[in-house]
C-alpha positions as CSV (number, residue, x, y, z in Angstrom):
1,M,0.0,0.0,0.0
2,R,2.8,2.3,0.9
3,V,4.6,1.6,-2.4
4,F,1.3,2.3,-4.2
5,L,1.0,5.8,-2.5
6,I,4.6,6.6,-3.3
7,L,4.1,5.6,-7.0
8,M,0.9,7.6,-7.1
9,G,2.6,10.7,-5.6
10,L,5.5,10.4,-8.1
11,A,3.0,10.1,-11.0
12,I,1.1,13.2,-9.9
13,L,4.4,15.1,-9.4
14,G,5.6,14.0,-12.8
15,W,2.2,15.1,-14.4
16,L,2.5,18.5,-12.7
17,V,6.0,19.0,-13.9
18,W,5.0,17.9,-17.4
19,L,2.0,20.3,-17.3
20,G,4.2,23.1,-16.1
21,L,6.8,22.6,-18.9
22,G,4.0,22.3,-21.5
23,W,2.5,25.6,-20.4
24,S,5.8,27.4,-20.5
25,R,6.3,26.3,-24.1
26,L,2.9,27.8,-24.9
27,A,4.0,31.2,-23.5
28,V,4.0,33.8,-26.3
29,A,7.2,35.7,-26.8
30,P,6.7,39.5,-27.4
31,V,6.5,40.3,-31.1
32,P,9.2,42.8,-32.0
33,I,7.9,46.2,-33.2
34,A,8.2,47.0,-36.9
35,W,9.6,50.5,-36.7
36,Q,8.5,52.8,-39.5
37,N,11.6,55.0,-39.5
38,G,14.1,53.2,-37.2
39,P,13.9,52.4,-33.5
40,P,13.5,55.2,-30.9
41,T,16.5,56.8,-29.3
42,L,14.8,56.5,-25.9
43,T,12.2,54.1,-24.5
44,V,10.6,54.9,-21.1
45,T,8.6,52.4,-19.1
46,D,7.9,54.3,-15.9
47,G,4.1,53.9,-15.8
48,E,3.4,56.7,-13.3
49,E,5.5,59.2,-15.2
50,I,3.8,58.3,-18.5
51,F,0.4,58.5,-16.8
52,K,1.1,62.0,-15.5
53,K,2.2,63.3,-18.9
54,A,-0.7,61.6,-20.7
55,F,-3.6,62.7,-18.4
56,W,-2.1,65.8,-16.6
57,R,-2.7,64.2,-13.2
58,Q,-1.4,61.7,-10.7
59,P,-2.9,58.2,-10.8
60,A,-5.5,57.9,-8.1
61,V,-5.7,55.0,-5.6
62,G,-8.1,53.0,-7.8
63,D,-6.0,53.4,-11.0
64,E,-3.9,50.4,-11.7
65,I,-1.3,50.9,-14.5
66,L,-1.0,47.5,-16.2
67,H,1.4,48.5,-19.1
68,A,3.1,51.7,-20.1
69,E,5.7,52.7,-22.7
70,R,6.9,55.9,-24.3
71,H,9.1,56.1,-27.4
72,E,11.1,59.2,-28.3
73,W,13.1,59.9,-31.4
74,S,15.7,62.7,-31.1
75,D,18.8,64.0,-32.8
76,A,21.4,66.7,-32.1
77,G,18.7,69.4,-32.7
78,G,16.3,68.0,-30.2
79,L,13.1,65.9,-30.1
80,L,11.8,64.8,-33.5
81,R,8.7,62.8,-32.5
82,W,7.2,60.8,-29.6
83,Q,4.5,58.3,-28.9
84,W,3.1,56.6,-25.8
85,F,0.9,53.7,-24.9
86,L,-1.0,52.9,-21.7
87,V,-3.3,50.1,-20.5
88,V,-5.0,51.0,-17.2
89,K,-7.6,49.4,-15.0
90,A,-9.3,52.8,-14.5
91,S,-11.0,54.0,-11.4
92,P,-14.5,55.4,-11.8
93,A,-13.1,58.8,-11.1
94,L,-10.6,58.5,-14.0
95,I,-13.4,57.3,-16.4
96,K,-15.5,60.2,-15.3
97,Y,-12.7,62.6,-15.9
98,L,-11.7,61.3,-19.3
99,R,-15.0,60.1,-20.8
100,D,-17.9,61.8,-19.0
101,D,-16.3,65.2,-18.3
102,N,-14.3,64.9,-21.6
103,A,-11.3,66.7,-20.1
104,F,-9.5,66.7,-23.5
105,G,-12.4,67.6,-25.8
106,L,-12.4,64.3,-27.6
107,A,-15.1,63.2,-30.0
108,P,-16.5,59.6,-30.4
109,A,-15.1,57.8,-33.3
110,A,-16.2,54.8,-35.3
111,P,-13.6,51.9,-35.4
112,A,-13.1,52.7,-39.2
113,E,-12.2,56.3,-38.3
114,T,-9.4,55.4,-36.0
115,G,-7.1,54.5,-38.9
116,D,-3.8,53.0,-37.9
117,A,-4.1,54.0,-34.3
118,V,-1.7,51.4,-33.0
119,A,1.2,51.7,-35.5
120,E,4.5,50.8,-33.7
121,A,2.6,49.6,-30.6
122,P,4.0,47.2,-28.1
123,S,2.7,43.6,-28.3
124,W,0.7,44.1,-25.1
125,F,-1.4,47.0,-26.6
126,K,-4.1,44.8,-28.1
127,Y,-7.9,45.2,-28.0
128,E,-10.9,44.2,-30.1
129,A,-12.2,47.3,-32.0
130,D,-15.9,46.2,-31.5
131,E,-15.4,45.7,-27.7
132,V,-14.3,49.3,-27.0
133,T,-15.7,52.8,-27.4
134,T,-13.1,55.0,-29.0
135,F,-12.7,58.7,-28.5
136,M,-10.3,60.8,-30.6
137,G,-9.0,64.3,-30.6
138,P,-9.7,66.3,-33.8
139,G,-6.4,67.1,-35.3
140,S,-4.4,65.4,-32.5
141,G,-2.9,62.0,-32.1
142,L,-4.7,61.3,-28.8
143,R,-6.9,58.2,-28.7
144,L,-8.8,56.7,-25.8
145,M,-10.4,53.3,-26.0
146,F,-12.8,52.4,-23.1
147,S,-13.7,48.8,-22.7
148,K,-17.5,48.3,-23.1
149,S,-17.4,45.7,-20.3
150,G,-15.3,46.5,-17.4
151,N,-13.0,49.4,-16.6
152,R,-10.0,48.7,-18.9
153,L,-8.7,51.8,-20.7
154,Y,-6.3,51.7,-23.7
155,A,-4.7,55.1,-24.4
156,T,-2.2,56.2,-27.0
157,A,-1.0,59.5,-28.4
158,A,1.7,60.5,-30.9
159,G,3.2,63.8,-32.0
160,R,6.1,65.7,-33.3
161,G,8.8,67.6,-31.3
162,F,9.0,71.4,-31.4
163,T,9.1,72.8,-34.9
164,R,12.5,74.1,-35.7
165,G,13.0,77.6,-36.9
166,A,14.5,78.6,-40.3
167,P,18.2,78.2,-40.6
168,E,20.4,81.1,-40.0
169,P,21.0,83.2,-43.2
170,E,24.4,83.1,-44.8
171,P,26.5,86.1,-43.8
172,P,26.9,88.6,-46.6
173,V,30.1,88.3,-48.6
174,Q,32.5,91.2,-48.0
175,G,34.7,92.4,-50.8
176,A,35.1,94.8,-53.6
177,P,32.1,95.2,-55.8
178,E,32.4,94.0,-59.3
179,P,32.9,96.8,-61.9
180,G,29.6,97.7,-63.6
181,R,27.6,100.5,-65.0
182,L,27.3,102.4,-61.7
183,P,30.3,104.0,-59.9
184,T,31.5,102.1,-56.8
185,T,31.7,105.3,-54.6
186,S,29.1,107.8,-53.4
187,P,28.9,111.1,-55.2
188,P,30.7,114.1,-53.6
189,V,28.7,116.1,-51.0
190,S,28.8,119.9,-51.2
191,K,29.9,121.7,-48.0
192,Q,28.0,124.9,-48.4
């Protein structure tokens, strides 16, 4: 009887190990992002910092940041473009602020209107278009997708850096004027 219990225990232990190894093989590796114009020069994953920049406020006690990522492209002249992605279990206060109070003046959008809203998105930024209500900013890159069931919020925005000014004009060339039809000196001034 004792041998039977030991064999049964080993069989169950073996089955659990096999099951654990089988599930680990099924884990999906993150899909690399297909960058449109090369990878970003900076990637930030500090969820609270991204949340503050995105929504102009601190996360409340009921806001749980599930995923956050910000990409920036810069060169010697400064910031060229940026984009961020957030997935949040939103508190009722955050949903009221963003959707009901419409803090950013967004308009409801049909799924077809959203266009390529998730270009260069991380692999975790996935949602079904018919399971969310989408709000977009007219003329801006801000998009908020509220889950129709539950309190999940998907948010993304993209934009350009500051517009650079015109280049400095070339300094005038100093030197003797070329001979031409007009004299190169001023006419004499009378001292009367």
